[in-house]
NUVEX-788991 format. One line per 4 residues: number of its first residue (from 1); their letters; for each residue x, y, z of N, C-alpha, C. Coordinates in steps of 0.05 Angstrom, whole numbers, padded with zeros to 5 digits. Example, Ala and Ser with C-alpha at 12.3 -4.5 7.8 and 13.67 -1.06 7.14 Angstrom:
% residues 2
1> as> 00264:-00114:00156:00246:-00090:00156:00264:-00066:00156 ~ 00257:-00045:00142:00273:-00021:00143:00258:00001:00157
//
This chain:
% residues 309
1> mtpf> -00111:-00413:-00849:-00083:-00407:-00855:-00069:-00432:-00865 ~ -00051:-00428:-00884:-00037:-00451:-00896:-00015:-00460:-00877 ~ -00008:-00486:-00878:00014:-00496:-00861:00040:-00481:-00864 ~ 00046:-00472:-00888:00071:-00457:-00892:00070:-00431:-00876
5> fiyt> 00047:-00417:-00876:00045:-00392:-00861:00047:-00397:-00831 ~ 00035:-00419:-00821:00036:-00425:-00793:00065:-00431:-00784 ~ 00079:-00448:-00800:00107:-00454:-00794:00125:-00429:-00794 ~ 00120:-00412:-00813:00135:-00387:-00815:00130:-00369:-00790
9> liti> 00105:-00368:-00783:00098:-00351:-00759:00111:-00363:-00734 ~ 00110:-00389:-00731:00122:-00402:-00707:00152:-00397:-00707 ~ 00165:-00399:-00731:00194:-00394:-00732:00201:-00365:-00725 ~ 00186:-00346:-00734:00191:-00318:-00728:00188:-00313:-00698
13> isll> 00166:-00323:-00686:00162:-00320:-00657:00184:-00333:-00641 ~ 00193:-00356:-00650:00214:-00370:-00636:00240:-00354:-00637 ~ 00247:-00343:-00661:00271:-00328:-00663:00270:-00302:-00646 ~ 00247:-00289:-00647:00244:-00265:-00630:00247:-00271:-00601
17> tlkf> 00234:-00294:-00592:00236:-00302:-00564:00265:-00308:-00557 ~ 00279:-00322:-00574:00307:-00329:-00569:00324:-00304:-00567 ~ 00319:-00285:-00585:00334:-00259:-00585:00329:-00244:-00559 ~ 00303:-00244:-00550:00296:-00231:-00525:00311:-00244:-00501
21> ilit> 00311:-00270:-00501:00325:-00284:-00479:00354:-00278:-00479 ~ 00367:-00278:-00502:00396:-00272:-00504:00402:-00244:-00494 ~ 00385:-00225:-00503:00389:-00197:-00495:00386:-00194:-00465 ~ 00364:-00206:-00454:00359:-00204:-00425:00381:-00217:-00409
25> tkkl> 00391:-00240:-00418:00413:-00254:-00404:00438:-00237:-00404 ~ 00444:-00224:-00427:00468:-00208:-00429:00466:-00184:-00410 ~ 00442:-00171:-00409:00439:-00148:-00392:00441:-00155:-00363 ~ 00432:-00179:-00355:00430:-00186:-00327:00450:-00207:-00320
29> knlp> 00474:-00206:-00333:00494:-00227:-00328:00507:-00225:-00300 ~ 00504:-00201:-00287:00516:-00198:-00261:00497:-00202:-00238 ~ 00475:-00216:-00243:00455:-00221:-00223:00466:-00240:-00202 ~ 00456:-00239:-00177:00462:-00259:-00157:00453:-00286:-00167
33> pgpl> 00464:-00308:-00156:00456:-00335:-00164:00428:-00340:-00155 ~ 00416:-00361:-00167:00389:-00368:-00160:00380:-00393:-00175 ~ 00358:-00404:-00168:00348:-00429:-00182:00340:-00423:-00210 ~ 00341:-00443:-00227:00334:-00440:-00255:00304:-00433:-00257
37> sipi> 00297:-00414:-00273:00269:-00405:-00276:00257:-00417:-00301 ~ 00231:-00420:-00301:00216:-00430:-00324:00206:-00406:-00340 ~ 00207:-00407:-00366:00196:-00385:-00382:00167:-00379:-00375 ~ 00161:-00354:-00375:00134:-00342:-00369:00129:-00341:-00339
41> igni> 00130:-00364:-00325:00123:-00363:-00297:00146:-00359:-00278 ~ 00171:-00362:-00288:00195:-00358:-00272:00197:-00378:-00250 ~ 00200:-00369:-00225:00203:-00387:-00202:00178:-00389:-00184 ~ 00156:-00379:-00194:00131:-00378:-00178:00123:-00406:-00168
45> hqlk> 00128:-00426:-00185:00121:-00453:-00177:00136:-00464:-00153 ~ 00159:-00451:-00147:00175:-00460:-00124:00168:-00446:-00098 ~ 00150:-00427:-00098:00143:-00412:-00074:00121:-00427:-00058 ~ 00130:-00445:-00042:00112:-00461:-00025:00108:-00447:00002
49> hplh> 00085:-00453:00014:00080:-00443:00041:00091:-00461:00062 ~ 00101:-00450:00084:00104:-00422:00090:00127:-00409:00075 ~ 00122:-00385:00065:00141:-00372:00047:00168:-00368:00060 ~ 00168:-00359:00085:00194:-00353:00098:00212:-00378:00100
53> rtly> 00200:-00402:00102:00215:-00427:00103:00227:-00433:00075 ~ 00211:-00428:00055:00221:-00432:00027:00245:-00414:00021 ~ 00242:-00388:00029:00264:-00370:00024:00289:-00377:00040 ~ 00284:-00387:00064:00307:-00395:00081:00322:-00419:00068
57> nlsq> 00307:-00438:00059:00319:-00461:00046:00335:-00454:00021 ~ 00324:-00435:00005:00338:-00425:-00018:00363:-00410:-00011 ~ 00362:-00395:00011:00386:-00380:00020:00408:-00399:00029 ~ 00401:-00422:00039:00421:-00442:00047:00435:-00454:00023
61> kygq> 00422:-00454:00001:00434:-00465:-00024:00448:-00444:-00040 ~ 00436:-00420:-00042:00447:-00400:-00061:00460:-00377:-00047 ~ 00459:-00375:-00021:00473:-00354:-00007:00453:-00333:00004 ~ 00465:-00313:00018:00448:-00293:00031:00436:-00273:00012
65> vfsl> 00445:-00272:-00013:00433:-00255:-00034:00429:-00273:-00058 ~ 00404:-00276:-00067:00399:-00293:-00090:00376:-00281:-00106 ~ 00374:-00291:-00131:00354:-00280:-00150:00331:-00300:-00154 ~ 00307:-00288:-00158:00284:-00304:-00166:00269:-00289:-00188
69> rfgs> 00253:-00303:-00202:00236:-00291:-00223:00207:-00296:-00215 ~ 00192:-00274:-00210:00163:-00276:-00206:00150:-00270:-00233 ~ 00147:-00290:-00249:00138:-00285:-00276:00159:-00269:-00291 ~ 00151:-00245:-00301:00170:-00228:-00316:00186:-00210:-00298
73> rlvv> 00180:-00210:-00272:00193:-00191:-00253:00217:-00204:-00239 ~ 00238:-00189:-00239:00262:-00198:-00224:00260:-00191:-00195 ~ 00266:-00209:-00178:00266:-00205:-00149:00292:-00214:-00137 ~ 00304:-00197:-00121:00329:-00204:-00107:00323:-00206:-00077
77> vvss> 00328:-00229:-00066:00322:-00234:-00038:00348:-00231:-00021 ~ 00346:-00215:00000:00369:-00210:00018:00361:-00220:00045 ~ 00378:-00238:00057:00371:-00250:00082:00393:-00245:00103 ~ 00410:-00226:00098:00432:-00219:00117:00427:-00192:00129
81> psiv> 00425:-00188:00155:00421:-00162:00167:00441:-00141:00159 ~ 00467:-00150:00156:00488:-00130:00149:00484:-00121:00120 ~ 00475:-00139:00102:00471:-00131:00074:00446:-00115:00072 ~ 00425:-00121:00087:00401:-00104:00087:00408:-00076:00096
85> hecf> 00425:-00074:00117:00433:-00047:00126:00448:-00032:00104 ~ 00465:-00046:00090:00480:-00034:00068:00461:-00025:00045 ~ 00440:-00042:00040:00421:-00035:00019:00406:-00010:00025 ~ 00397:-00007:00050:00379:00015:00057:00392:00038:00072
89> tknd> 00419:00039:00072:00433:00062:00082:00452:00073:00061 ~ 00471:00057:00053:00490:00066:00032:00477:00068:00004 ~ 00458:00050:-00001:00446:00050:-00028:00416:00054:-00028 ~ 00407:00070:-00008:00378:00073:-00004:00365:00087:-00028
93> tila> 00378:00106:-00040:00366:00120:-00063:00363:00102:-00087 ~ 00383:00084:-00091:00382:00066:-00113:00358:00046:-00110 ~ 00353:00038:-00086:00332:00019:-00080:00306:00031:-00071 ~ 00303:00058:-00074:00280:00072:-00064:00254:00067:-00079
97> nrpp> 00257:00061:-00105:00233:00058:-00122:00218:00032:-00116 ~ 00192:00032:-00121:00176:00008:-00118:00166:00000:-00146 ~ 00160:-00026:-00149:00150:-00035:-00175:00123:-00021:-00182 ~ 00119:-00013:-00207:00095:00001:-00215:00071:-00018:-00217
101> llag> 00060:-00025:-00194:00037:-00043:-00194:00011:-00028:-00200 ~ -00010:-00042:-00208:-00035:-00029:-00216:-00048:-00014:-00192 ~ -00044:-00024:-00168:-00056:-00011:-00145:-00044:00017:-00142 ~ -00018:00020:-00148:-00006:00046:-00146:-00016:00065:-00168
105> khig> -00023:00054:-00190:-00033:00071:-00212:-00061:00081:-00206 ~ -00079:00064:-00197:-00107:00071:-00194:-00114:00082:-00167 ~ -00103:00069:-00146:-00109:00078:-00119:-00089:00100:-00110 ~ -00064:00098:-00119:-00043:00117:-00111:-00041:00141:-00129
109> ynyt> -00063:00149:-00142:-00064:00173:-00158:-00041:00174:-00179 ~ -00041:00153:-00195:-00021:00150:-00216:00007:00153:-00206 ~ 00013:00138:-00185:00040:00136:-00173:00049:00163:-00161 ~ 00031:00180:-00152:00039:00205:-00140:00037:00205:-00109
113> avtv> 00022:00185:-00098:00021:00183:-00069:00049:00174:-00059 ~ 00057:00184:-00036:00085:00180:-00027:00092:00150:-00024 ~ 00073:00133:-00018:00078:00105:-00014:00085:00090:-00040 ~ 00077:00102:-00063:00082:00088:-00088:00097:00105:-00108
117> apyg> 00102:00131:-00102:00115:00149:-00120:00144:00141:-00125 ~ 00154:00144:-00149:00183:00139:-00154:00200:00161:-00141 ~ 00224:00153:-00134:00242:00172:-00121:00248:00195:-00140 ~ 00246:00220:-00130:00251:00244:-00147:00241:00268:-00133
121> dhwr> 00238:00290:-00148:00230:00316:-00136:00202:00315:-00123 ~ 00184:00302:-00137:00157:00300:-00126:00157:00285:-00100 ~ 00170:00262:-00099:00171:00245:-00075:00184:00261:-00052 ~ 00206:00275:-00058:00219:00290:-00037:00201:00313:-00026
125> nvrr> 00186:00326:-00044:00168:00347:-00036:00146:00337:-00017 ~ 00133:00314:-00025:00112:00303:-00009:00123:00292:00018 ~ 00147:00281:00017:00159:00271:00041:00165:00294:00060 ~ 00173:00317:00049:00178:00340:00066:00153:00350:00079
129> iisl> 00131:00350:00064:00105:00359:00075:00097:00340:00098 ~ 00100:00314:00094:00093:00294:00114:00110:00297:00139 ~ 00136:00301:00135:00155:00303:00157:00150:00328:00174 ~ 00145:00351:00160:00143:00376:00175:00114:00383:00183
133> dvls> 00095:00376:00166:00067:00386:00171:00048:00365:00181 ~ 00055:00339:00179:00036:00318:00186:00046:00301:00209 ~ 00070:00291:00207:00080:00272:00227:00104:00283:00243 ~ 00106:00309:00244:00127:00320:00261:00120:00316:00291
137> thrl> 00140:00318:00308:00136:00314:00337:00115:00333:00347 ~ 00117:00358:00338:00098:00379:00347:00069:00371:00340 ~ 00065:00363:00314:00039:00356:00305:00028:00332:00320 ~ 00044:00312:00323:00035:00288:00337:00028:00293:00366
141> nsfl> 00045:00310:00379:00039:00318:00407:00013:00333:00410 ~ 00005:00347:00389:-00020:00362:00390:-00044:00343:00390 ~ -00040:00318:00382:-00062:00298:00382:-00061:00281:00407 ~ -00046:00288:00427:-00044:00272:00451:-00071:00267:00464
145> girk> -00088:00288:00464:-00115:00286:00476:-00132:00265:00462 ~ -00129:00263:00436:-00144:00243:00421:-00136:00215:00429 ~ -00109:00211:00430:-00099:00184:00437:-00108:00176:00465 ~ -00107:00195:00484:-00115:00189:00512:-00145:00182:00512
149> deil> -00161:00197:00497:-00190:00193:00497:-00197:00166:00486 ~ -00183:00158:00464:-00189:00131:00452:-00181:00109:00471 ~ -00159:00112:00485:-00150:00092:00504:-00171:00090:00527 ~ -00180:00113:00536:-00200:00114:00557:-00226:00100:00548
153> rllq> -00234:00104:00524:-00258:00092:00513:-00255:00061:00512 ~ -00231:00052:00505:-00226:00023:00505:-00228:00011:00533 ~ -00216:00025:00552:-00216:00015:00580:-00245:00015:00590 ~ -00260:00035:00584:-00288:00036:00593:-00304:00013:00580
157> slar> -00299:00008:00555:-00313:-00015:00541:-00306:-00041:00555 ~ -00281:-00045:00561:-00272:-00070:00575:-00285:-00072:00603 ~ -00286:-00049:00616:-00299:-00048:00643:-00328:-00056:00641 ~ -00342:-00046:00621:-00371:-00052:00618:-00374:-00082:00613
161> ssrd> -00356:-00094:00597:-00358:-00122:00591:-00355:-00140:00615 ~ -00340:-00130:00635:-00333:-00147:00658:-00346:-00137:00684 ~ -00366:-00120:00682:-00377:-00108:00707:-00393:-00129:00723 ~ -00402:-00150:00710:-00416:-00171:00725:-00399:-00195:00731
165> gfak> -00372:-00192:00729:-00354:-00214:00734:-00335:-00217:00711 ~ -00319:-00238:00712:-00300:-00244:00691:-00314:-00249:00665 ~ -00303:-00239:00643:-00316:-00243:00617:-00294:-00247:00596 ~ -00300:-00263:00576:-00282:-00268:00554:-00287:-00246:00533
169> velk> -00266:-00232:00525:-00268:-00209:00507:-00250:-00214:00483 ~ -00261:-00209:00459:-00245:-00212:00434:-00231:-00185:00429 ~ -00204:-00184:00434:-00190:-00159:00435:-00182:-00149:00408 ~ -00179:-00166:00388:-00169:-00157:00362:-00187:-00135:00351
173> skfs> -00213:-00140:00351:-00231:-00120:00339:-00230:-00094:00356 ~ -00227:-00096:00382:-00227:-00072:00399:-00201:-00056:00394 ~ -00179:-00070:00392:-00154:-00055:00386:-00155:-00043:00358 ~ -00167:-00057:00339:-00170:-00046:00312:-00187:-00021:00312
177> emtf> -00209:-00022:00326:-00227:00002:00328:-00212:00025:00341 ~ -00197:00020:00362:-00183:00041:00376:-00162:00054:00357 ~ -00147:00037:00343:-00126:00047:00325:-00139:00063:00301 ~ -00160:00051:00289:-00173:00064:00267:-00184:00091:00275
181> ntim> -00198:00091:00297:-00211:00116:00306:-00190:00137:00314 ~ -00168:00129:00325:-00147:00148:00332:-00136:00162:00307 ~ -00130:00145:00287:-00118:00156:00262:-00139:00174:00248 ~ -00164:00165:00246:-00184:00180:00232:-00192:00206:00246
185> rmis> -00191:00206:00273:-00196:00231:00287:-00174:00250:00283 ~ -00149:00241:00281:-00127:00258:00275:-00129:00270:00247 ~ -00139:00254:00228:-00142:00262:00200:-00166:00281:00196 ~ -00189:00272:00206:-00214:00286:00199:-00230:00295:00223
189> gkry> -00223:00287:00247:-00238:00294:00271:-00263:00277:00275 ~ -00265:00255:00261:-00288:00237:00263:-00281:00209:00271 ~ -00299:00196:00285:-00296:00168:00293:-00313:00152:00273 ~ -00301:00131:00261:-00315:00115:00241:-00320:00087:00250
193> yged> -00310:00079:00273:-00313:00051:00281:-00324:00049:00309 ~ -00337:00026:00315:-00348:00021:00341:-00377:00029:00344 ~ -00389:00020:00366:-00417:00026:00371:-00422:00056:00375 ~ -00401:00070:00386:-00405:00098:00392:-00391:00116:00371
197> cdvs> -00391:00108:00345:-00381:00125:00325:-00399:00149:00322 ~ -00390:00169:00307:-00405:00194:00305:-00433:00189:00295 ~ -00453:00195:00312:-00481:00190:00306:-00490:00206:00282 ~ -00480:00230:00279:-00489:00248:00257:-00478:00239:00230
201> dkeg> -00460:00220:00230:-00448:00212:00204:-00448:00182:00201 ~ -00470:00169:00209:-00472:00140:00208:-00467:00129:00180 ~ -00479:00142:00160:-00476:00132:00133:-00447:00135:00123 ~ -00435:00158:00129:-00407:00163:00122:-00389:00143:00135
205> akef> -00395:00136:00161:-00379:00117:00175:-00381:00089:00163 ~ -00405:00082:00155:-00410:00056:00143:-00396:00055:00116 ~ -00398:00076:00100:-00385:00077:00074:-00354:00074:00077 ~ -00343:00089:00096:-00314:00088:00100:-00305:00059:00107
209> reli> -00320:00046:00125:-00313:00019:00134:-00314:00000:00110 ~ -00334:00003:00093:-00336:-00014:00069:-00313:-00009:00050 ~ -00306:00016:00046:-00285:00023:00028:-00258:00012:00038 ~ -00252:00015:00063:-00227:00005:00074:-00226:-00025:00072
213> kemi> -00249:-00039:00078:-00249:-00068:00076:-00244:-00077:00048 ~ -00256:-00064:00028:-00252:-00072:00000:-00223:-00066:-00009 ~ -00213:-00043:-00001:-00186:-00036:-00008:-00165:-00055:00004 ~ -00170:-00063:00029:-00152:-00083:00042:-00153:-00109:00026
217> slag> -00176:-00117:00017:-00179:-00142:00002:-00164:-00140:-00024 ~ -00167:-00118:-00039:-00154:-00115:-00065:-00123:-00111:-00062 ~ -00116:-00094:-00043:-00087:-00088:-00039:-00072:-00113:-00030 ~ -00085:-00130:-00015:-00072:-00154:-00004:-00073:-00178:-00022
221> ssnp> -00088:-00176:-00044:-00091:-00199:-00061:-00068:-00201:-00081 ~ -00063:-00224:-00091:-00042:-00229:-00110:-00054:-00229:-00138 ~ -00045:-00211:-00155:-00055:-00209:-00182:-00036:-00221:-00202 ~ -00043:-00243:-00214:-00024:-00256:-00234:-00016:-00238:-00256
225> gefv> -00033:-00218:-00264:-00027:-00200:-00285:-00003:-00182:-00279 ~ 00004:-00178:-00254:00027:-00162:-00247:00053:-00176:-00254 ~ 00052:-00202:-00257:00076:-00218:-00261:00077:-00233:-00287 ~ 00054:-00241:-00297:00052:-00254:-00323:00036:-00237:-00342
229> gifr> 00050:-00224:-00360:00038:-00203:-00377:00013:-00211:-00392 ~ 00012:-00236:-00400:-00011:-00245:-00417:-00037:-00243:-00401 ~ -00036:-00247:-00375:-00060:-00245:-00358:-00070:-00216:-00357 ~ -00052:-00197:-00359:-00060:-00169:-00358:-00074:-00160:-00383
233> wfdy> -00069:-00173:-00405:-00081:-00166:-00431:-00111:-00167:-00429 ~ -00122:-00187:-00415:-00151:-00190:-00413:-00161:-00187:-00385 ~ -00145:-00173:-00368:-00153:-00166:-00341:-00163:-00190:-00325 ~ -00145:-00208:-00319:-00151:-00233:-00305:-00166:-00227:-00279
237> gdye> -00189:-00239:-00276:-00205:-00236:-00252:-00217:-00208:-00248 ~ -00218:-00192:-00270:-00229:-00165:-00269:-00215:-00148:-00247 ~ -00189:-00154:-00243:-00174:-00141:-00221:-00172:-00110:-00226 ~ -00164:-00102:-00250:-00161:-00074:-00256:-00188:-00060:-00256
241> kklk> -00209:-00073:-00265:-00236:-00062:-00265:-00244:-00056:-00236 ~ -00238:-00074:-00218:-00245:-00071:-00189:-00229:-00048:-00177 ~ -00203:-00046:-00185:-00187:-00024:-00175:-00197:00003:-00184 ~ -00205:00005:-00209:-00216:00030:-00219:-00241:00038:-00204
245> risr> -00258:00019:-00199:-00283:00025:-00185:-00278:00034:-00156 ~ -00261:00020:-00142:-00256:00027:-00114:-00240:00053:-00112 ~ -00223:00059:-00132:-00208:00084:-00132:-00226:00108:-00136 ~ -00246:00105:-00153:-00265:00127:-00158:-00282:00132:-00132
249> rfdg> -00290:00110:-00119:-00306:00113:-00095:-00290:00126:-00072 ~ -00265:00116:-00069:-00248:00126:-00047:-00240:00155:-00053 ~ -00234:00162:-00078:-00228:00189:-00085:-00251:00208:-00079 ~ -00275:00199:-00086:-00299:00215:-00080:-00303:00219:-00050
253> flqg> -00297:00198:-00035:-00300:00200:-00006:-00280:00220:00005 ~ -00254:00218:-00004:-00234:00237:00006:-00240:00265:-00003 ~ -00248:00269:-00028:-00254:00296:-00037:-00278:00308:-00021 ~ -00297:00291:-00014:-00319:00300:00002:-00310:00309:00030
257> lide> -00291:00295:00042:-00280:00304:00067:-00266:00331:00065 ~ -00250:00334:00044:-00236:00359:00040:-00255:00382:00035 ~ -00275:00378:00018:-00295:00399:00013:-00310:00406:00038 ~ -00317:00386:00054:-00332:00392:00078:-00316:00409:00097
261> hrrk> -00290:00403:00101:-00273:00419:00118:-00268:00447:00106 ~ -00267:00448:00080:-00263:00474:00067:-00287:00492:00070 ~ -00311:00480:00069:-00336:00496:00072:-00339:00506:00101 ~ -00334:00488:00120:-00339:00495:00148:-00318:00515:00158
265> kesm> -00294:00513:00148:-00272:00530:00157:-00270:00532:00187 ~ -00273:00510:00200:-00271:00509:00229:-00242:00509:00237 ~ -00237:00518:00261:-00210:00518:00271:-00205:00491:00286 ~ -00211:00469:00273:-00207:00443:00285:-00178:00434:00283
269> ntmi> -00169:00419:00303:-00142:00409:00303:-00141:00382:00288 ~ -00144:00383:00262:-00142:00359:00245:-00121:00364:00224 ~ -00111:00341:00213:-00091:00343:00192:-00102:00356:00167 ~ -00127:00350:00160:-00139:00362:00136:-00141:00392:00139
273> dhll> -00150:00402:00162:-00153:00430:00166:-00126:00444:00164 ~ -00105:00432:00177:-00078:00443:00176:-00068:00445:00147 ~ -00072:00424:00132:-00062:00424:00104:-00078:00444:00087 ~ -00104:00447:00092:-00120:00467:00077:-00111:00495:00084
277> nlqe> -00104:00500:00109:-00093:00526:00116:-00068:00532:00100 ~ -00050:00512:00098:-00026:00516:00083:-00031:00519:00053 ~ -00053:00507:00044:-00060:00508:00015:-00067:00537:00007 ~ -00078:00553:00026:-00085:00580:00019:-00060:00597:00012
281> sqpe> -00038:00592:00026:-00014:00608:00021:00005:00595:00000 ~ 00004:00568:-00003:00021:00554:-00022:00005:00534:-00037 ~ -00013:00543:-00054:-00031:00524:-00068:-00017:00505:-00087 ~ 00007:00513:-00097:00021:00495:-00116:00033:00471:-00102
285> yytd> 00038:00473:-00076:00050:00451:-00061:00029:00434:-00046 ~ 00006:00447:-00039:-00014:00433:-00023:-00040:00431:-00039 ~ -00038:00418:-00062:-00062:00414:-00079:-00080:00393:-00066 ~ -00105:00392:-00075:-00124:00373:-00065:-00113:00344:-00069
289> qiik> -00101:00340:-00093:-00091:00313:-00098:-00069:00305:-00079 ~ -00051:00323:-00073:-00030:00317:-00054:-00041:00312:-00026 ~ -00061:00327:-00018:-00074:00323:00008:-00088:00296:00009 ~ -00102:00289:-00013:-00115:00263:-00014:-00094:00240:-00014
293> givl> -00072:00244:-00027:-00051:00224:-00027:-00039:00220:00001 ~ -00037:00242:00016:-00027:00240:00044:-00047:00226:00062 ~ -00072:00232:00058:-00093:00218:00074:-00093:00189:00066 ~ -00089:00183:00041:-00087:00155:00031:-00064:00141:00045
297> mlss> -00041:00155:00047:-00018:00143:00061:-00024:00137:00090 ~ -00037:00155:00103:-00044:00151:00131:-00065:00128:00134 ~ -00083:00127:00115:-00103:00105:00116:-00089:00079:00111 ~ -00067:00079:00095:-00053:00053:00091:-00041:00042:00116
301> llwt> -00037:00059:00136:-00029:00050:00162:-00050:00031:00174 ~ -00075:00037:00167:-00097:00020:00176:-00094:-00008:00164 ~ -00087:-00008:00138:-00084:-00034:00124:-00062:-00050:00137 ~ -00039:-00036:00142:-00016:-00049:00154:-00023:-00061:00181
305> yeys> -00037:-00045:00197:-00045:-00055:00224:-00064:-00079:00221 ~ -00082:-00077:00202:-00102:-00099:00198:-00088:-00125:00193 ~ -00066:-00124:00177:-00053:-00149:00170:-00033:-00158:00192 ~ -00026:-00140:00210:-00005:-00147:00230:-00017:-00158:00256
309> v> -00043:-00155:00260:-00055:-00165:00285:-00071:-00190:00280
//
């Protein structure tokens, strides 16, 4: 390329960039105050660990509501309980949507799972199903026996560990197994964790544990492509490729569970069986995809618990 062409190209790109900055600044002129951001990366360079200390220090300088740029994404940080209450009570519908991240596209069934779906008719319909048919007081009370049984199994395990005297026990894994098995028995009637998981489904239990572990790893990782667009062009770290692979595997696993319960047609007290019964009378509301999305939402409770303990 000739120098004249290169200089012309640089000038055009610079003018377009300046125009974009001016338009963006004009549109966002009413934003809360915040530190000056750097083009492309925004304020990411200022996010030092521990993060809560960094945000606290920024709130002391810019106030209880301030703006940050995570690459190309705008973030508003609220550190006042009264303002948080106002955001999620008076203005909850305005702030109901979540950013369209790649995990929501590939794992969340193209943003149709309730945890990642945009606010609207579909979200309200799935939320209604979850409130009435999955997590209602009546439905949860019907699983009381499962919860009691899993607690009893935990106590028996602890008793066995200390039957010859005092013993040091690593409780995190035991609490995780109890929580995971409780939720999965409510969903599918099967235990997937621990030494006494369902003997008849060892391979399925192993596959599920591997899937959950990989999904936790991907969902909890920070993907630069979500914030800096240029990284997404060439799939930095093969992140989207990994998401597509795990989403296919997890979808196949969930569909296998649904098909198994549909074939057996047992009168089991599981969430999948209850939703399949409703599917027979209202197939347009209780599609396989919606059922899988609900199971995905309940499985995400496992991820939340895994990170909180």
